[in-house]
N, C-alpha and C positions, 0 to 999 in steps of 0.2 A: 753531296751529303754533308749536312752540318755536323760539327763536333760539339755537342752540347753536354752540359753537366747539370743535373737537377740537384740543387743544393739542399732541398728540403722535401724528403719523401717519408711518410709514415708507413714504411713498408712492413712493419710488424703488425699493423692493424689487422684484425681478424677478417675483414672483408677481402683480404688477399690470401687467406689460408688455402683456398682451393685452387688457385692458379698463379701463385707468386712467381714461379719460374717463367710462365708465359708472359706475365706482365713485364718482367725484366727484358725478355726478348722482343716484345712489341716495342718497348722503348728503344732498344738498340736499333731496330729496323727503321726508326725515325731519326736516327743519329744521336740518341741520348744513351750513350754507352756507359756513362759513369753516373752513379747515384750516391748521394749522401743521405743515409738513413737517420732520421731524427730520434734521439734518445730523450724521453720525457720523464723518466723516473729511473731509479737504479735498475729495477727489473727490466724495463723497456730498453735501457741502454745495453744490458747484458744480452737481451734478445736480438738487438740490432747487430751486435758483433757476432752473434751465433748464426746469422743467416748464411747459407752456403753461397759462395760466389761461383758463377758460371766459369770464370777464369780470373786469375789475379788482376787486381787493379780496377775491378768493376764496381765494387761496393765499399763505401766508407761509412763512417758513423760519427755522430756526436754523442756525448755522454753528459747527462745533467738531469736537473729536476725542474720541470715546468711549474710555473706558478700555480696551476690547478692542483698540483701535488705537493705544494709547499707545506701543507699540514703534516705530511709524512716525514719532513726533514727533522732530523734529530742529531745527537752527538755522534752517531755512527755513520751518518750519510757521507761525510767527506771521506772517511776511511774507506767506504765502499766504492766511491767514485775514483779515488786516486789510482788503484791498479788498472782500472779501465782506461784512464787517461794516458797510461804508459804504453798502451797498445798502439802499434804503428798505424792501424787503420782508423783510430779515433783522431779526428782532425779539429775538434772544437769542444769547448765546454758549453753545455746547454742541451736542450733549449731552456734558457733561464730568463727571468725578467719579472714583469708585473702585469697582472690582469685584474683591473678594477671594474671590468664590465661584467664578467661572470661571478667574480668573488667566490669561487669554489673553495678557496682557502682564505682565512683571515688576513687582512692586509699587513698586519705586523709580522705575521709568519712569512708572507711573501717577501717582504723586505729583508727579513733575516736570511732566508734561503738565497735570495739574489745576492746580497752582500757577501755571503760565504763563497758563492760560486765565482763572483768577480775576483775575490782574493785567490781562489784556486787557479783561475786563469792567469793571474799575475805571477803566481809562483811557478806554474808549469810552462808558461810562455805560449800557451795555446790561445788562439782567438776565441771570442765568445759568439755564440749563436743566440740571438736576443729576441725576446717576445715582449711586446707592449700593446696593451689595449686599454684605452680610457685612463691611462696613468702616465701621460707624457711628461708632465712637469717633474714628478717624483723620479721617473725613469731617467730623465736627462740629468737631474741633480746627482743621483747616485753614480751614474757613469762618469760624470765630470770629476767627481772626487778621486777616481782611480784611473782615469783614462791614460795618464802618462806612464802608467805601469803595465798597460795591456799591449799585447802585440798587434791587436786589431779586433775587428768584430763586424757583424752584419746585423742590420735591423731586418730580421726575418719577417717575411709577409708584411712589408710596409704598406699601410693603407692611408697614410696621412696626406695632407695637402702641402703647398709650398712652404708654409711656416714651419711645420714639423720637419719637413725635409731639410731646411736650413739648419735646424738644431742638430740633426743627425750628421750632416756634412761638417758642421763646426766641430763635432766630436771625432771627425775623421773616420766615420763608419762607412762600410759598404751598405748598399741598399738592395734588399731582395724583393723582386716583383713577381707576383703570382697572377692567376686568372682573375683576381679581384679587379684588375684593370679592364676586364671584359664585361663587368657588371654594370648594366645601364642604370640600375637603381642606386647603387652605392659607390660606384667607382669614379664619380666626377672629380672630387678633390685629388685623387691619385693621378688621374689623367692630366689635370692641370699642372701637377708637379713634375711629371715625367720629363718634359723638355729641359728641366733644370738639373737633372741628374747627370753629372759628368760621366762620360763613357768609362773612365777608369774606376768608377765606384759602383757600377751596375752589376748585379747578379740576377739570375732568373731561377724560378722554382715553381713547382706545382702545388706543394703542400698536400699531395694526394694521400688519402682518398677524398680530401676535402677540396672545396673551391673549384669544382668543375666549371670551366669557362661557359658562361651562359649563352655566348654567341657561337658555340661550336656547332658546325654543320657537316655531315648529318648529325642530329642529336643522338647521343648514345642511349641505349635501352635502359641503363640505370644511371643514377646520379653519382656513381663512384668515379672519382677522378683517377687518372693514371699518369705516370711519368711520360708516356708516349705523347701526351697532349702538350708537352713543354714547347714543342715547335709552334703550336698555335699561339701560346703565350708570347714567344719570341716575336712572331710576326706582328702581333697587336702592339707590343711594346715598340718595335721598330717604327711602325706607322705613326704612333703617337709622338715619337721622338723626332720624326722626320729623317730617319736614317734607313739604310737598306738592312734587310735581315742579315746579310752576310757580315756587315760591319758590326752590328750588335752582337751577333753570335761570337765573332772572334774576340770582341772586347769582354763579353761575359765569361767566356771560357778562360781567357788569359787571367782575368781578375780572380776567378775561382781557384785556378792553379796557384796563383801567387798568395792569396789570403790563407788558403788551407794547406799550402805546401804539397800539392799533389804533383806526381811525376807527369810529364807531358804525355799526350795521347799516343805518341809513337812507342811508348813503353809498354803498351798493351799487346797481348799476343794476337 
């Protein structure tokens, strides 16, 4: 049985309201015993921390403001995030970054919210859980300005090609890979980049309920993704990297524990 950690699960999403406990246990049955629940706003971050754990050490969370919600960012936001970041179960600042694809928030507001959260990460010493879509150059420039003050970070749901990967590695970031790698329509650049990801920089995630792997068989009855499918992502990543699933699993788990300062698996009941 693999020991896997899903670093990005939107477990507070309402699609899980009717069976959240069963989702957690289905994941555990596939070796995914630890989940990091993504915080995308102050409210969502509070909700992530409020989820009941089946046992200690199973659920962790990030706390931050996603660029889609950057228009909600104001002078009170940092004050609201600070006590959340003091909770021992919060392991990163974010999800934060830039999204110039959807542009749900004005770009200037996205940059303001991102800069403030980078500063918060620098002050708290927590790593950053990063989002970027169609904003690579600005994203890299903003990170470069503060990178020497950050403890670390992960390019969550990385979908870029070899050039974007080099920029992330130059910033000494970890790289989070999702079921995007399984997408025959859009995943080509990512598959080309995968062999260039050093094993000590690789993390894996589902971004559930989004990004259901398109090559999953048998095909689920709904399009909802679950953390139990992380094993499928692992196996596809290993194949594209020319590594065994066992080697990739050990590396990804070790990297996750190191970046987010998680206790080892043996600490679980």
